[in-house]
C-alpha positions in Angstrom: -17.1 7.7 21.4 -13.7 6.2 22.0 -11.2 6.5 19.2 -8.3 4.9 20.9 -8.2 1.6 22.7 -7.3 2.5 26.4 -8.1 -1.0 27.7 -5.5 -3.7 28.4 -6.8 -5.9 25.6 -5.3 -5.8 22.1 -7.4 -5.0 19.1 -8.3 -7.5 16.4 -5.3 -8.6 14.3 -2.8 -9.2 17.1 -2.2 -12.7 15.7 -0.2 -11.0 12.9 2.4 -10.1 15.5 3.3 -13.8 15.7 4.6 -13.7 12.1 8.3 -12.7 11.5 8.9 -9.3 10.0 10.6 -10.9 7.1 7.3 -12.4 6.0 5.8 -8.9 5.6 8.8 -7.7 3.7 8.5 -10.6 1.3 4.7 -9.9 0.9 5.3 -6.2 0.2 8.1 -7.0 -2.3 5.8 -9.4 -4.1 2.9 -6.8 -4.2 5.4 -4.1 -5.4 6.5 -6.4 -8.2 2.9 -7.2 -9.1 2.2 -3.5 -9.2 5.1 -2.9 -11.5 3.9 -5.7 -13.8 0.4 -4.4 -13.9 1.6 -0.8 -14.7 3.9 -2.0 -17.4 1.2 -4.2 -18.9 -1.3 -1.3 -18.8 1.2 0.9 -20.6 1.8 -1.7 -23.3 -2.0 -1.9 -23.8 -2.2 1.9 -24.1 -4.7 2.2 -21.3 -5.4 5.8 -20.6 -4.9 5.4 -16.9 -1.7 3.4 -17.1 0.4 6.0 -15.3 -2.0 6.1 -12.4 -1.3 2.4 -11.7 2.3 3.3 -10.8 1.0 4.6 -7.5 0.2 1.1 -6.4 3.9 -0.1 -6.2 4.8 3.3 -4.6 2.4 2.3 -1.8 4.4 -0.8 -1.1 7.6 1.3 -1.0 6.0 3.2 1.9 5.3 0.0 3.8 8.8 -1.3 3.1 10.1 2.0 4.5 8.1 1.3 7.7 9.4 -2.3 7.9 13.0 -1.1 7.5 12.5 1.5 10.3 12.6 4.6 8.0 9.0 5.8 8.7 6.2 5.2 11.2 3.3 2.9 10.5 1.0 5.9 10.7 3.0 7.7 8.0 3.0 4.6 5.8 -0.7 4.1 6.1 -1.4 7.8 5.5 0.8 7.6 2.4 -1.1 4.5 1.2 -4.5 6.0 1.7 -3.6 9.2 -0.1 -2.0 7.4 -3.0 -4.9 5.0 -3.5 -7.3 7.9 -3.3 -5.3 9.8 -6.0 -5.0 6.6 -8.1 -8.8 6.0 -8.0 -9.6 9.6 -8.9 -7.0 9.5 -11.7 -8.4 6.3 -13.2 -12.0 7.6 -13.0 -10.9 10.8 -14.7 -9.1 9.0 -17.5 -11.6 6.2 -18.1 -14.1 6.9 -20.8 
């Protein structure tokens, strides 16, 4: 089984390379702000898992770090996957 594309063809999603990096920065800022809004709203509603929702905006800080050249895409994706995993477990544990 091949895990890495060693052919000269690009994998699915290469059309995203045609968009300017500023578009991705804008999208991640919007998603970060949305995450903050959701976490604040959940806290005001006294939801038991409100703190867990703060991990969502942190995910987007990781992607912004990549877009600003501070981290690699692999590091940003790894951080995202771990934080979402922790967030889901946290929500399940707190939900009654």
